[in-house]
DSSP file (Angstrom, degrees, kcal/mol; ACC not computed):
  #  RESIDUE AA STRUCTURE BP1 BP2  ACC     N-H-->O    O-->H-N    N-H-->O    O-->H-N    TCO  KAPPA ALPHA  PHI   PSI    X-CA   Y-CA   Z-CA
    1    1 A M     >        0   0    0      0, 0.0     4,-2.1     0, 0.0     5,-0.2   0.000 360.0 360.0 360.0 -42.6    0.0    0.0    0.0
    2    2 A R  H  >  +     0   0    0      1,-0.2     4,-2.5     2,-0.2     5,-0.2   0.887 360.0  52.6 -64.3 -37.7    2.8    2.4    0.9
    3    3 A N  H  > S+     0   0    0      1,-0.2     4,-2.6     2,-0.2    -1,-0.2   0.881 108.5  50.9 -65.6 -36.3    4.5    1.8   -2.4
    4    4 A N  H  > S+     0   0    0      2,-0.2     4,-2.4     1,-0.2    -2,-0.2   0.902 110.4  49.3 -65.6 -40.2    1.3    2.5   -4.3
    5    5 A K  H  X S+     0   0    0     -4,-2.1     4,-2.2     2,-0.2    -2,-0.2   0.912 112.3  48.1 -63.5 -43.0    0.9    5.8   -2.4
    6    6 A F  H  X S+     0   0    0     -4,-2.5     4,-2.3     2,-0.2    -2,-0.2   0.918 111.2  49.8 -63.7 -44.6    4.5    6.7   -3.2
    7    7 A L  H  X S+     0   0    0     -4,-2.6     4,-2.5     1,-0.2    -2,-0.2   0.901 109.7  52.0 -61.5 -41.2    4.0    5.9   -6.9
    8    8 A Y  H  X S+     0   0    0     -4,-2.4     4,-2.6     1,-0.2     5,-0.2   0.919 108.8  50.2 -60.5 -44.9    0.9    8.0   -6.9
    9    9 A L  H  X S+     0   0    0     -4,-2.2     4,-2.4     1,-0.2    -2,-0.2   0.902 111.2  49.0 -61.1 -41.8    2.8   11.0   -5.4
   10   10 A I  H  X S+     0   0    0     -4,-2.3     4,-2.6     2,-0.2     5,-0.2   0.940 112.2  47.5 -63.1 -47.4    5.6   10.6   -8.0
   11   11 A I  H  X S+     0   0    0     -4,-2.5     4,-2.3     1,-0.2    -2,-0.2   0.932 114.1  46.4 -61.7 -46.9    3.1   10.5  -10.9
   12   12 A V  H  X S+     0   0    0     -4,-2.6     4,-2.5     1,-0.2    -1,-0.2   0.910 112.7  51.3 -62.3 -42.0    1.1   13.5   -9.7
   13   13 A S  H  X S+     0   0    0     -4,-2.4     4,-2.7    -5,-0.2    -2,-0.2   0.928 111.8  45.6 -61.2 -46.2    4.3   15.5   -9.1
   14   14 A F  H  X S+     0   0    0     -4,-2.6     4,-2.4     2,-0.2    -1,-0.2   0.862 111.8  51.3 -69.9 -34.3    5.7   14.8  -12.6
   15   15 A I  H  X S+     0   0    0     -4,-2.3     4,-2.5    -5,-0.2     5,-0.2   0.940 112.3  47.4 -64.0 -45.4    2.4   15.6  -14.2
   16   16 A F  H  X S+     0   0    0     -4,-2.5     4,-2.8     1,-0.2    -2,-0.2   0.929 113.3  47.9 -59.7 -46.0    2.3   18.9  -12.3
   17   17 A L  H  X S+     0   0    0     -4,-2.7     4,-2.9     1,-0.2    -1,-0.2   0.883 111.2  51.2 -64.2 -38.1    5.9   19.7  -13.2
   18   18 A Q  H  X S+     0   0    0     -4,-2.4     4,-2.1     2,-0.2    -2,-0.2   0.941 113.2  44.0 -64.1 -47.4    5.2   18.8  -16.9
   19   19 A I  H  X S+     0   0    0     -4,-2.5     4,-2.1     2,-0.2    -2,-0.2   0.926 116.3  48.0 -62.6 -45.3    2.2   21.1  -17.1
   20   20 A T  H  X S+     0   0    0     -4,-2.8     4,-2.4    -5,-0.2    -2,-0.2   0.927 112.1  47.8 -62.4 -46.7    4.0   23.9  -15.2
   21   21 A S  H  X S+     0   0    0     -4,-2.9     4,-2.6     1,-0.2    -1,-0.2   0.854 109.9  53.2 -68.3 -32.3    7.2   23.7  -17.3
   22   22 A E  H  X S+     0   0    0     -4,-2.1     4,-1.4    -5,-0.2    -1,-0.2   0.926 111.7  45.8 -65.5 -43.2    5.2   23.7  -20.6
   23   23 A N  H  X S+     0   0    0     -4,-2.1     4,-0.8     1,-0.2    -2,-0.2   0.901 115.4  46.5 -64.6 -40.6    3.3   26.9  -19.5
   24   24 A I  H >X S+     0   0    0     -4,-2.4     4,-2.5     1,-0.2     3,-0.9   0.892 107.4  56.5 -69.8 -39.6    6.6   28.5  -18.3
   25   25 A N  H 3< S+     0   0    0     -4,-2.6    -1,-0.2     1,-0.3    -2,-0.2   0.835 101.5  58.1 -61.5 -30.9    8.4   27.6  -21.5
   26   26 A A  H 3< S+     0   0    0     -4,-1.4    -1,-0.3     1,-0.2    -2,-0.2   0.819 111.4  42.7 -67.0 -28.1    5.7   29.4  -23.5
   27   27 A Q  H << S-     0   0    0     -3,-0.9     2,-0.3    -4,-0.8    -2,-0.2   0.909 130.8 -28.1 -84.4 -46.0    6.6   32.6  -21.5
   28   28 A S  S  < S-     0   0    0     -4,-2.5    -1,-0.3    26,-0.1     2,-0.3  -0.972  72.6 -78.0-163.5 170.7   10.4   32.4  -21.6
   29   29 A K        -     0   0    0     -2,-0.3     2,-0.1    -3,-0.1    -4,-0.1  -0.594  40.6-165.2 -84.8 136.5   13.3   30.0  -21.7
   30   30 A G        -     0   0    0     -2,-0.3     2,-0.4    23,-0.1    23,-0.2  -0.288  14.0-120.4-102.4-168.7   14.4   28.0  -18.6
   31   31 A A  E     -A   52   0A   0     21,-2.6    21,-3.7    -2,-0.1     2,-0.2  -0.998   8.7-141.0-140.3 141.0   17.6   26.1  -17.8
   32   32 A F  E     +A   51   0A   0     -2,-0.4   125,-3.0    19,-0.2     2,-0.3  -0.634  27.8 179.8 -92.2 159.2   18.3   22.5  -16.9
   33   33 A G  E     -AB  50 156A   0     17,-1.8    17,-2.1   123,-0.3     2,-0.3  -0.988  23.2-145.6-155.3 163.0   21.0   21.7  -14.3
   34   34 A I  E     -AB  49 155A   0    121,-1.9   121,-2.2    -2,-0.3     2,-0.3  -0.950  21.3-176.1-128.1 152.0   22.8   19.0  -12.4
   35   35 A R  E     -AB  48 154A   0     13,-2.0    13,-2.5    -2,-0.3     2,-0.3  -0.974  10.4-177.7-146.6 158.2   24.0   19.1   -8.8
   36   36 A T  E     +AB  47 153A   0    117,-2.7   117,-3.3    -2,-0.3     2,-0.3  -0.957  24.0 115.5-148.3 164.3   25.9   17.1   -6.3
   37   37 A G  E     -AB  46 152A   0      9,-1.5     9,-2.0    -2,-0.3     2,-0.4  -0.970  51.8 -65.0 167.6-151.7   26.9   17.6   -2.7
   38   38 A I  E     -AB  45 151A   0    113,-2.3   113,-2.4    -2,-0.3     2,-0.7  -0.988  20.2-135.5-137.9 141.2   26.4   16.2    0.8
   39   39 A Y  E  >> -AB  44 150A   0      5,-2.9     4,-2.0    -2,-0.4     5,-1.1  -0.883  27.2-153.5 -88.6 113.4   23.6   15.9    3.3
   40   40 A T  T  45S+     0   0    0    109,-2.7    -1,-0.2    -2,-0.7   110,-0.1   0.850  86.7  48.1 -66.7 -38.5   25.5   17.0    6.4
   41   41 A D  T  45S+     0   0    0    108,-0.5    -1,-0.2     1,-0.2   109,-0.1   0.895 121.9  35.7 -69.6 -38.7   23.5   15.1    9.1
   42   42 A L  T  45S-     0   0    0      2,-0.1    -2,-0.2    -3,-0.0    -1,-0.2   0.683  96.1-139.4 -84.7 -19.3   23.7   11.8    7.2
   43   43 A S  T  <5 +     0   0    0     -4,-2.0     2,-0.4     1,-0.2    -3,-0.2   0.821  58.6 135.5  57.6  33.6   27.2   12.5    5.8
   44   44 A D  E   < -A   39   0A   0     -5,-1.1    -5,-2.9    26,-0.0    -1,-0.2  -0.880  54.2-123.7-114.4 144.6   26.0   11.0    2.6
   45   45 A L  E     -A   38   0A   0     24,-0.4    24,-3.0    -2,-0.4     2,-0.3  -0.438  26.1-164.4 -80.4 156.2   26.5   12.3   -0.9
   46   46 A F  E     -AC  37  68A   0     -9,-2.0    -9,-1.5    22,-0.2     2,-0.3  -0.939  11.5-161.2-136.5 162.4   23.7   13.1   -3.3
   47   47 A I  E     +AC  36  67A   0     20,-2.0    20,-3.0    -2,-0.3     2,-0.3  -0.985  22.3 165.9-138.3 146.0   23.3   13.8   -7.0
   48   48 A G  E     -AC  35  66A   0    -13,-2.5   -13,-2.0    -2,-0.3     2,-0.3  -0.952  27.1-136.2-154.6 172.2   20.3   15.5   -8.6
   49   49 A G  E     +AC  34  65A   0     16,-2.0    16,-2.3    -2,-0.3     2,-0.3  -0.937  23.5 179.9-132.8 156.5   18.8   17.2  -11.6
   50   50 A E  E     -AC  33  64A   0    -17,-2.1   -17,-1.8    -2,-0.3     2,-0.4  -0.952  24.0-142.3-150.6 164.6   16.7   20.3  -11.9
   51   51 A Y  E     -A   32   0A   0     12,-2.0     2,-0.5    -2,-0.3   -19,-0.2  -0.992  16.5-158.2-131.6 128.7   14.8   22.7  -14.1
   52   52 A L  E     +A   31   0A   0    -21,-3.7   -21,-2.6    -2,-0.4    10,-0.2  -0.935  16.1 176.4-110.4 122.3   15.0   26.4  -13.5
   53   53 A A  E     -D   61   0A   0      8,-2.8     8,-3.2    -2,-0.5     2,-0.2  -0.987  27.9-127.2-131.1 127.3   12.1   28.5  -15.0
   54   54 A P  E     +D   60   0A   0      0, 0.0     6,-0.3     0, 0.0   -26,-0.1  -0.526  28.9 169.0 -70.7 134.9   11.4   32.2  -14.6
   55   55 A I  S    S+     0   0    0      4,-2.9     2,-0.3    -2,-0.2     5,-0.2   0.306  70.6   6.2-124.3   3.8    7.9   33.0  -13.4
   56   56 A G  S    S-     0   0    0      3,-1.2    -1,-0.2     1,-0.0     0, 0.0  -0.915  97.2 -75.7-165.5-176.5    8.5   36.7  -12.7
   57   57 A S  S    S+     0   0    0     -2,-0.3     3,-0.0     1,-0.2    -1,-0.0   0.846 129.5   3.8 -66.0 -32.4   11.2   39.3  -13.2
   58   58 A R  S    S+     0   0    0     29,-0.0    27,-3.0    -3,-0.0     2,-0.4   0.227 112.0  97.2-133.7  11.2   13.3   37.9  -10.3
   59   59 A I  E     - E   0  84A   0     25,-0.2    -4,-2.9    23,-0.0    -3,-1.2  -0.893  49.8-172.0-111.2 134.1   11.3   34.9   -9.2
   60   60 A F  E     -DE  54  83A   0     23,-2.7    23,-2.4    -2,-0.4     2,-0.4  -0.967  20.2-140.5-129.4 139.8   12.2   31.4  -10.4
   61   61 A L  E     -DE  53  82A   0     -8,-3.2    -8,-2.8    -2,-0.4    21,-0.3  -0.833  20.6-174.1 -92.5 134.7   10.5   28.0  -10.1
   62   62 A N  E     - E   0  81A   0     19,-3.8    19,-1.0    -2,-0.4   -10,-0.2  -0.562   4.1-178.9-135.7  70.5   13.0   25.2   -9.5
   63   63 A P  E     + E   0  80A   0      0, 0.0   -12,-2.0     0, 0.0     2,-0.3  -0.489  20.4 166.7 -67.1 139.9   11.6   21.7   -9.5
   64   64 A N  E     -CE  50  79A   0     15,-2.2    15,-3.2   -14,-0.2     2,-0.4  -0.983  30.2-148.0-153.9 161.6   14.3   19.1   -8.8
   65   65 A I  E     -CE  49  78A   0    -16,-2.3   -16,-2.0    -2,-0.3     2,-0.4  -0.984  15.7-169.7-132.5 142.3   14.9   15.5   -7.8
   66   66 A E  E     -CE  48  77A   0     11,-2.4    11,-2.3    -2,-0.4     2,-0.5  -0.992  13.4-154.4-136.3 143.1   17.8   14.2   -5.8
   67   67 A Y  E     -CE  47  76A   0    -20,-3.0   -20,-2.0    -2,-0.4     2,-0.5  -0.980  14.5-154.4-114.1 125.3   19.1   10.7   -5.0
   68   68 A I  E     -CE  46  75A   0      7,-2.9     2,-1.3    -2,-0.5     7,-0.8  -0.872  16.7-130.2-102.4 128.7   21.1   10.3   -1.7
   69   69 A F        +     0   0    0    -24,-3.0   -24,-0.4    -2,-0.5     2,-0.3  -0.636  38.1 171.3 -81.4  93.1   23.6    7.5   -1.6
   70   70 A V    >   -     0   0    0     -2,-1.3     3,-0.7     3,-0.4     5,-0.1  -0.777  34.9-133.7-103.0 150.7   22.7    5.7    1.7
   71   71 A A  T 3  S+     0   0    0     -2,-0.3    -1,-0.1     1,-0.2    -2,-0.0   0.803  97.7  43.3 -74.0 -30.4   24.3    2.4    2.7
   72   72 A D  T 3  S-     0   0    0     35,-0.0    36,-2.1    36,-0.0     2,-0.3  -0.049 123.6 -30.6-114.6  33.7   21.2    0.6    3.8
   73   73 A G  E <  S- F   0 107A   0     -3,-0.7     2,-0.4    34,-0.3    -3,-0.4  -0.996  80.1 -56.8 158.7-155.3   18.6    1.4    1.1
   74   74 A S  E     - F   0 106A   0     32,-2.5    32,-3.1    -2,-0.3     2,-0.4  -0.974  36.8-169.2-126.5 143.9   17.5    4.1   -1.3
   75   75 A Y  E     +EF  68 105A   0     -7,-0.8    -7,-2.9    -2,-0.4     2,-0.3  -0.980   9.8 175.3-137.2 119.2   16.6    7.7   -0.5
   76   76 A W  E     -EF  67 104A   0     28,-2.7    28,-3.1    -2,-0.4     2,-0.4  -0.904  13.5-160.5-122.3 148.7   15.0   10.1   -2.9
   77   77 A T  E     -EF  66 103A   0    -11,-2.3   -11,-2.4    -2,-0.3     2,-0.5  -0.999   0.8-165.7-127.1 139.3   13.7   13.6   -2.7
   78   78 A F  E     -EF  65 102A   0     24,-2.4    24,-2.9    -2,-0.4     2,-0.4  -0.990  21.5-172.4-120.8 118.9   11.3   15.2   -5.1
   79   79 A N  E     -EF  64 101A   0    -15,-3.2   -15,-2.2    -2,-0.5     2,-0.5  -0.892  29.8-165.1-125.2 142.0   11.1   19.0   -4.6
   80   80 A L  E     +EF  63 100A   0     20,-2.9    20,-1.6    -2,-0.4     2,-0.2  -0.848  34.4 167.0-120.6  91.8    9.1   21.9   -5.8
   81   81 A D  E     -EF  62  99A   0    -19,-1.0   -19,-3.8    -2,-0.5     2,-0.3  -0.658  18.5-170.3-105.2 159.0   11.2   24.9   -4.8
   82   82 A A  E     -EF  61  98A   0     16,-2.6    16,-2.0   -21,-0.3     2,-0.3  -0.978   8.4-171.9-142.0 151.9   11.1   28.6   -5.8
   83   83 A H  E     -EF  60  97A   0    -23,-2.4   -23,-2.7    -2,-0.3     2,-0.5  -0.982  21.2-129.7-147.3 161.1   13.5   31.4   -5.2
   84   84 A Y  E     -EF  59  96A   0     12,-3.0    12,-1.6    -2,-0.3     2,-0.6  -0.933  20.2-142.9-109.6 128.2   14.0   35.2   -5.5
   85   85 A D  E     - F   0  95A   0    -27,-3.0    10,-0.2    -2,-0.5     8,-0.0  -0.821  17.2-138.5 -90.9 122.6   17.1   36.6   -7.1
   86   86 A F  E     - F   0  94A   0      8,-3.0     8,-0.6    -2,-0.6     2,-0.4  -0.536  27.1-103.6 -75.8 144.8   18.4   39.7   -5.4
   87   87 A P        +     0   0    0      0, 0.0    -1,-0.1     0, 0.0     6,-0.1  -0.567  49.5 161.2 -69.2 125.3   19.6   42.5   -7.7
   88   88 A T        -     0   0    0     -2,-0.4     3,-0.1     2,-0.2     5,-0.1   0.549  38.8-139.8-119.1 -16.6   23.4   42.5   -7.6
   89   89 A Y  S    S+     0   0    0      1,-0.2     2,-0.2     2,-0.0     4,-0.1   0.847  74.8  78.5  56.2  36.3   24.3   44.4  -10.8
   90   90 A S  S    S-     0   0    0      2,-0.4    -1,-0.2     0, 0.0    -2,-0.2  -0.847 101.8 -84.9-151.4-173.3   27.1   42.0  -11.5
   91   91 A D  S    S+     0   0    0     -2,-0.2    37,-4.3    -3,-0.1     2,-0.5   0.285  98.6  95.3 -85.9  10.5   27.7   38.5  -12.9
   92   92 A V  E     - G   0 127A   0     35,-0.2     2,-0.4    -4,-0.0    -2,-0.4  -0.891  63.0-153.8-103.7 130.8   27.0   37.0   -9.4
   93   93 A Y  E     - G   0 126A   0     33,-2.8    33,-2.5    -2,-0.5     2,-0.4  -0.879   9.3-170.9-103.5 134.2   23.5   35.8   -8.7
   94   94 A V  E     +FG  86 125A   0     -8,-0.6    -8,-3.0    -2,-0.4     2,-0.3  -0.993  14.4 168.5-126.0 127.6   22.3   35.7   -5.1
   95   95 A W  E     -FG  85 124A   0     29,-2.2    29,-2.2    -2,-0.4     2,-0.3  -0.939  20.4-173.1-139.5 161.1   19.0   34.0   -4.2
   96   96 A T  E     +FG  84 123A   0    -12,-1.6   -12,-3.0    -2,-0.3     2,-0.3  -0.979  27.3 125.1-145.7 151.6   16.9   32.8   -1.3
   97   97 A G  E     -FG  83 122A   0     25,-2.4    25,-2.3    -2,-0.3     2,-0.3  -0.926  31.9-137.0-175.3-161.4   13.7   30.8   -1.4
   98   98 A G  E     +FG  82 121A   0    -16,-2.0   -16,-2.6    -2,-0.3     2,-0.3  -0.946  17.3 160.7-166.5-177.2   11.8   27.8   -0.2
   99   99 A G  E     -FG  81 120A   0     21,-1.8    21,-2.9    -2,-0.3     2,-0.3  -0.983  38.9 -73.4 173.7-168.0    9.5   25.0   -1.3
  100  100 A I  E     -FG  80 119A   0    -20,-1.6   -20,-2.9    -2,-0.3     2,-0.4  -0.877  36.1-164.6-116.6 151.1    8.1   21.6   -0.5
  101  101 A G  E     -FG  79 118A   0     17,-2.3    17,-2.8    -2,-0.3     2,-0.6  -0.982  16.8-145.7-135.1 147.6    9.7   18.3   -0.7
  102  102 A I  E     -FG  78 117A   0    -24,-2.9   -24,-2.4    -2,-0.4     2,-0.5  -0.970  21.9-162.5-108.9 119.4    8.6   14.7   -0.8
  103  103 A L  E     -FG  77 116A   0     13,-2.9    13,-2.6    -2,-0.6     2,-0.5  -0.906   6.7-173.1-108.9 124.0   11.3   12.5    0.9
  104  104 A H  E     -FG  76 115A   0    -28,-3.1   -28,-2.7    -2,-0.5     2,-0.5  -0.966   4.9-177.6-125.1 120.4   11.2    8.8    0.3
  105  105 A F  E     -FG  75 114A   0      9,-2.6     9,-2.7    -2,-0.5   -30,-0.2  -0.968   1.7-177.3-116.6 128.9   13.4    6.3    2.1
  106  106 A S  E     -F   74   0A   0    -32,-3.1   -32,-2.5    -2,-0.5     7,-0.1  -0.934  15.4-152.2-126.2 106.1   13.2    2.6    1.2
  107  107 A P  E     -F   73   0A   0      0, 0.0   -34,-0.3     0, 0.0     5,-0.2  -0.321  26.6 -98.7 -74.8 159.2   15.5    0.3    3.4
  108  108 A K  S    S+     0   0    0    -36,-2.1     4,-0.1     3,-0.1   -36,-0.0  -0.482  93.9  23.7 -68.9 148.0   16.9   -2.9    2.2
  109  109 A G  S    S+     0   0    0     -2,-0.1   -36,-0.0    -3,-0.1     0, 0.0  -0.775 110.1  28.7 101.1-142.1   14.9   -5.9    3.4
  110  110 A P  S    S-     0   0    0      0, 0.0     2,-2.5     0, 0.0     0, 0.0  -0.166  90.7 -99.6 -58.3 150.8   11.3   -5.8    4.4
  111  111 A P        +     0   0    0      0, 0.0  -109,-0.1     0, 0.0  -108,-0.1  -0.409  69.4 140.6 -75.2  73.8    9.1   -3.2    2.7
  112  112 A D        +     0   0    0     -2,-2.5    -7,-0.1    -5,-0.2    -4,-0.1  -0.289  26.0 162.7-105.7  45.2    9.2   -0.6    5.5
  113  113 A A        -     0   0    0     -7,-0.1     2,-0.4    -6,-0.1    -7,-0.2  -0.297  22.7-154.3 -66.6 148.5    9.5    2.4    3.2
  114  114 A T  E     -G  105   0A   0     -9,-2.7    -9,-2.6     2,-0.0     2,-0.4  -0.973   8.9-167.6-125.8 142.5    8.7    5.8    4.6
  115  115 A T  E     +G  104   0A   0     -2,-0.4     2,-0.3   -11,-0.2   -11,-0.2  -0.995  14.1 175.9-129.0 125.4    7.5    8.9    2.7
  116  116 A N  E     -G  103   0A   0    -13,-2.6   -13,-2.9    -2,-0.4     2,-0.4  -0.868  26.0-130.9-125.6 158.6    7.5   12.3    4.4
  117  117 A V  E     -G  102   0A   0     -2,-0.3     2,-0.3   -15,-0.2   -15,-0.2  -0.919  31.4-175.3-107.2 137.3    6.7   15.9    3.3
  118  118 A G  E     -G  101   0A   0    -17,-2.8   -17,-2.3    -2,-0.4     2,-0.5  -0.875  26.6-121.8-131.2 164.0    9.2   18.6    4.2
  119  119 A L  E     -GH 100 143A   0     24,-2.6    24,-3.2    -2,-0.3     2,-0.4  -0.918  27.4-150.8-103.4 127.6    9.7   22.3    4.0
  120  120 A N  E     -GH  99 142A   0    -21,-2.9   -21,-1.8    -2,-0.5     2,-0.4  -0.853  13.1-175.6-101.8 132.6   12.8   23.5    2.1
  121  121 A L  E     +GH  98 141A   0     20,-2.4    20,-3.0    -2,-0.4     2,-0.3  -0.998  19.6 176.1-123.5 125.6   14.6   26.7    2.9
  122  122 A L  E     -GH  97 140A   0    -25,-2.3   -25,-2.4    -2,-0.4     2,-0.3  -0.895  22.0-179.6-136.0 159.2   17.4   27.6    0.5
  123  123 A F  E     +GH  96 139A   0     16,-2.1    16,-2.7    -2,-0.3     2,-0.3  -0.977  17.8 167.1-150.2 151.4   20.0   30.1   -0.4
  124  124 A G  E     -GH  95 138A   0    -29,-2.2   -29,-2.2    -2,-0.3     2,-0.4  -0.987  29.3-135.8-161.5 169.1   22.6   30.2   -3.1
  125  125 A L  E     -GH  94 137A   0     12,-2.4    12,-2.5    -2,-0.3     2,-0.3  -0.999  19.6-169.2-132.4 128.6   25.2   32.0   -5.2
  126  126 A G  E     -GH  93 136A   0    -33,-2.5   -33,-2.8    -2,-0.4     2,-0.5  -0.863  12.1-143.4-116.2 155.4   25.6   31.6   -9.0
  127  127 A F  E     -G   92   0A   0      8,-2.5   -35,-0.2    -2,-0.3     2,-0.1  -0.948  11.6-138.2-127.0 112.9   28.4   32.8  -11.1
  128  128 A G        -     0   0    0    -37,-4.3     2,-0.2    -2,-0.5     6,-0.1  -0.389  25.6-173.2 -66.4 142.2   27.9   34.2  -14.6
  129  129 A T        -     0   0    0      2,-0.5    -1,-0.0     4,-0.2     5,-0.0  -0.761  41.7 -99.6-127.9 174.9   30.4   33.1  -17.2
  130  130 A A  S    S+     0   0    0     -2,-0.2     2,-0.1     2,-0.0    -2,-0.0   0.737 108.2  56.5 -69.1 -21.5   31.1   34.0  -20.8
  131  131 A S  S    S-     0   0    0      2,-0.3    -2,-0.5     1,-0.0    26,-0.0  -0.298 102.5 -99.2 -97.5-173.4   29.2   30.8  -21.8
  132  132 A T  S    S+     0   0    0     -2,-0.1     2,-0.4    -4,-0.1    -2,-0.0   0.444  91.9 103.6 -87.1   0.5   25.7   29.7  -21.1
  133  133 A I        -     0   0    0     24,-0.1    -2,-0.3    22,-0.1    24,-0.2  -0.718  53.6-166.9 -85.9 129.3   26.9   27.5  -18.3
  134  134 A I  E     - I   0 156A   0     22,-2.7    22,-1.9    -2,-0.4     2,-0.2  -0.934   4.6-157.2-120.0 107.6   26.3   28.9  -14.8
  135  135 A P  E     + I   0 155A   0      0, 0.0    -8,-2.5     0, 0.0     2,-0.3  -0.528  21.8 174.2 -77.3 152.0   28.1   27.2  -11.9
  136  136 A Y  E     -HI 126 154A   0     18,-2.5    18,-2.4   -10,-0.2     2,-0.4  -0.984  29.3-142.1-153.2 162.2   26.6   27.7   -8.4
  137  137 A V  E     -HI 125 153A   0    -12,-2.5   -12,-2.4    -2,-0.3     2,-0.3  -0.962  25.5-179.1-122.8 145.6   26.7   26.7   -4.7
  138  138 A Q  E     -HI 124 152A   0     14,-2.4    14,-3.1    -2,-0.4     2,-0.4  -0.997  18.1-157.0-149.3 140.7   23.6   26.3   -2.7
  139  139 A G  E     -HI 123 151A   0    -16,-2.7   -16,-2.1    -2,-0.3     2,-0.4  -0.924  15.6-174.0-112.2 143.8   22.6   25.4    0.9
  140  140 A K  E     -HI 122 150A   0     10,-2.4    10,-2.9    -2,-0.4     2,-0.5  -0.969  15.8-153.7-143.4 125.2   19.2   23.9    1.7
  141  141 A A  E     -HI 121 149A   0    -20,-3.0   -20,-2.4    -2,-0.4     2,-0.6  -0.837  12.7-158.4 -91.2 131.5   17.6   23.2    5.1
  142  142 A I  E     -HI 120 148A   0      6,-3.2     6,-2.1    -2,-0.5     2,-0.8  -0.934   4.9-162.5-114.8 108.2   15.1   20.4    4.9
  143  143 A I  E     +H  119   0A   0    -24,-3.2   -24,-2.6    -2,-0.6     2,-0.2  -0.820  40.4 106.8 -98.8 112.2   12.6   20.6    7.8
  144  144 A S  S >  S-     0   0    0     -2,-0.8     3,-0.7   -26,-0.2   -26,-0.1  -0.757  89.1 -52.2-155.9-160.9   10.7   17.3    8.2
  145  145 A D  T 3  S+     0   0    0      1,-0.3     2,-0.4    -2,-0.2   -27,-0.1   0.853 141.0  33.6 -57.5 -34.0   10.6   14.3   10.6
  146  146 A N  T 3  S-     0   0    0      2,-0.0    -1,-0.3    -4,-0.0    -4,-0.1  -0.716  92.0-155.8-121.3  77.3   14.4   14.0   10.0
  147  147 A T    <   +     0   0    0     -3,-0.7     2,-0.3    -2,-0.4    -4,-0.2  -0.248  23.4 166.2 -57.9 138.0   15.5   17.6    9.6
  148  148 A D  E     - I   0 142A   0     -6,-2.1    -6,-3.2  -107,-0.1     2,-0.4  -0.917  30.6-133.6-147.4 168.9   18.8   17.9    7.6
  149  149 A F  E     - I   0 141A   0     -2,-0.3  -109,-2.7    -8,-0.2  -108,-0.5  -0.995  17.6-161.5-129.4 136.1   21.0   20.4    5.8
  150  150 A E  E     -BI  39 140A   0    -10,-2.9   -10,-2.4    -2,-0.4     2,-0.5  -0.934   6.7-160.6-119.2 145.0   22.5   19.9    2.4
  151  151 A F  E     -BI  38 139A   0   -113,-2.4  -113,-2.3    -2,-0.4     2,-0.3  -0.991  24.5-179.9-119.7 124.9   25.4   21.7    0.8
  152  152 A G  E     -BI  37 138A   0    -14,-3.1   -14,-2.4    -2,-0.5     2,-0.4  -0.897  26.1-156.8-132.3 157.2   25.5   21.4   -3.0
  153  153 A L  E     +BI  36 137A   0   -117,-3.3  -117,-2.7    -2,-0.3     2,-0.3  -0.969  30.4 158.4-123.2 141.0   27.4   22.4   -6.1
  154  154 A G  E     -BI  35 136A   0    -18,-2.4   -18,-2.5    -2,-0.4     2,-0.4  -0.952  31.8-135.5-154.2 173.5   25.8   22.5   -9.5
  155  155 A I  E     -BI  34 135A   0   -121,-2.2  -121,-1.9    -2,-0.3     2,-0.4  -0.994  12.3-156.8-134.7 143.6   25.8   23.8  -13.0
  156  156 A R  E      BI  33 134A   0    -22,-1.9   -22,-2.7    -2,-0.4  -123,-0.3  -0.946 360.0 360.0-117.4 142.0   22.9   25.1  -15.1
  157  157 A F              0   0    0   -125,-3.0  -124,-0.2    -2,-0.4    -1,-0.1   0.345 360.0 360.0-140.4 360.0   23.0   25.1  -18.9
C-alpha cells in the first residue's frame, strides 16, 4: 500500500511539473541543471537534476529531484522549490527561497518504506560566465521528521 501511495505521489508530481514547465516555456526559456553535494546530518553524498524556470522578473520555479547515496537502502527527494534573485548588478547571482519536498526512504529488506513531506529553505550563489553554463553553490535546510541540511554544487545550462 505504501509503495502505491509513493508511486501516486511521483506520478502527480511529474504531471504537475510537466504542465508547469510547458506553461513557463511558453513565456520564456528556462535552464536545466545538475547538482551534487552532501547531506550534512547523514554524511551521505547526493546527485540531482533540476529545471529552473522564470515566473517573474526575479522569481524562479526550481523543481528538482535528488538521489542520496545511503548504505542501507535508497533515499530520494522530489522538490518543488522557488526562489527570489536579489539585484546584484554584477555577474554574481544571489538568491533565497523555499518550497516543499517529498522525501522517500526505502530500506533494504522488508518493505518498511517511509514517505514524508518537508519544508525546504534555501540560499545560493551563482556565477555568470562567458558561456551559457552557470556554476553555483547552494545550501538547503530540509525541515521534516528528520531535519537535515544539504550543501550542493551545481551547473545550469
